[in-house]
C-alpha positions as CSV (number, residue, x, y, z in Angstrom):
1,M,-3.3,11.2,7.5
2,S,-6.3,11.3,5.7
3,V,-7.0,9.4,2.4
4,G,-7.4,12.7,0.4
5,V,-4.2,14.3,1.8
6,S,-1.2,13.3,-0.2
7,M,2.1,14.6,-1.1
8,P,2.7,14.6,-4.7
9,I,4.4,11.9,-6.2
10,A,7.0,14.2,-7.8
11,E,8.2,15.4,-4.4
12,M,9.0,11.9,-3.2
13,D,12.4,10.5,-3.4
14,P,12.2,8.4,-6.4
15,D,14.6,5.6,-5.1
16,Q,12.7,5.2,-1.9
17,T,9.5,5.2,-4.1
18,Q,10.5,2.5,-6.1
19,S,11.7,0.5,-3.4
20,V,8.7,0.6,-1.3
21,L,6.8,0.0,-4.1
22,E,8.8,-3.2,-4.5
23,A,8.2,-4.3,-0.9
24,V,4.5,-3.6,-1.3
25,R,4.1,-5.6,-4.6
26,S,6.3,-8.7,-2.8
27,V,4.2,-8.5,0.2
28,L,1.1,-8.6,-2.2
29,M,2.5,-11.4,-3.9
30,D,2.6,-13.4,-0.8
31,V,-0.9,-12.4,0.1
32,I,-2.9,-13.0,-2.8
33,G,-0.4,-15.1,-4.9
34,E,1.8,-14.6,-7.5
35,D,-0.1,-16.3,-10.3
36,Y,-2.8,-13.9,-9.7
37,L,-0.6,-11.1,-9.9
38,M,1.1,-11.9,-13.1
39,D,-1.7,-10.4,-15.2
40,V,-2.1,-7.4,-13.1
41,P,0.5,-4.5,-13.0
42,I,1.1,-2.8,-9.7
43,T,1.9,0.6,-10.1
44,L,1.5,3.6,-8.0
45,E,-2.3,4.2,-9.7
46,T,-3.3,0.7,-9.2
47,T,-6.3,0.4,-6.6
48,F,-6.9,-2.2,-4.1
49,E,-10.4,-2.9,-4.8
50,S,-11.1,-2.2,-8.4
51,D,-7.7,-3.5,-10.2
52,L,-6.3,-6.0,-7.4
53,E,-10.0,-7.2,-6.2
54,I,-8.4,-7.6,-2.5
55,E,-10.7,-8.4,0.3
56,S,-10.8,-6.8,3.7
57,V,-9.0,-9.9,5.1
58,E,-6.1,-9.8,2.7
59,F,-5.8,-6.1,3.3
60,V,-5.1,-6.9,6.9
61,A,-2.7,-9.6,5.8
62,L,-1.1,-6.8,3.4
63,A,-0.6,-4.5,6.3
64,E,0.8,-7.2,8.6
65,G,3.4,-8.2,6.1
66,L,4.6,-4.4,5.5
67,Q,4.5,-4.2,9.4
68,E,7.1,-7.0,9.9
69,R,9.3,-5.2,7.1
70,Y,8.7,-1.7,8.4
71,T,8.4,-1.9,12.1
72,E,8.9,2.3,12.3
73,V,5.3,2.5,10.4
74,D,2.3,2.6,12.5
75,F,0.0,1.2,10.0
76,V,-2.7,0.6,12.9
77,T,-2.8,4.4,13.4
78,W,-2.9,5.3,9.9
79,V,-6.0,3.2,8.8
80,A,-8.0,3.6,12.3
81,D,-9.7,6.9,11.0
82,M,-10.5,5.4,7.7
83,E,-13.9,3.7,7.0
84,V,-13.7,0.4,5.2
85,H,-14.7,1.8,1.8
86,E,-11.8,4.3,2.3
87,L,-9.2,1.4,3.0
88,M,-10.8,-0.6,-0.3
89,N,-10.6,2.9,-2.6
90,L,-7.0,3.2,-1.9
91,R,-4.2,3.3,-4.3
92,V,-1.2,1.5,-4.1
93,G,0.5,5.0,-4.3
94,Q,-1.2,6.1,-1.1
95,L,0.2,3.4,0.9
96,V,3.7,3.8,-0.7
97,E,3.5,7.8,0.0
98,F,2.4,6.9,3.5
99,I,5.3,4.5,4.5
100,S,7.9,6.7,2.6
101,R,6.9,9.5,4.5
102,C,7.4,7.6,7.9
103,L,10.9,6.4,6.8
104,G,11.6,10.4,6.3
């Protein structure tokens, strides 16, 4: 899946979307710290670089944490074709959408 290809959020199962968003929030808290995230709302529109100021090493830790939770999701293949700037410009919603699509 390329960064630009996405399923409209309206077409995704709202319960699953919310569940995956909560999982992403939880793993982000583990990776960059709950104290930091207390002041930053994490929504589907939140960007990893601009809003969360996440570094590439932290993004890798996020992917590892999500891989442990969602073993059926192939994060490596998804990000393999992306350049670093594409990864860092991702929105949380794009990650949530990817996970949701893999979960069916």
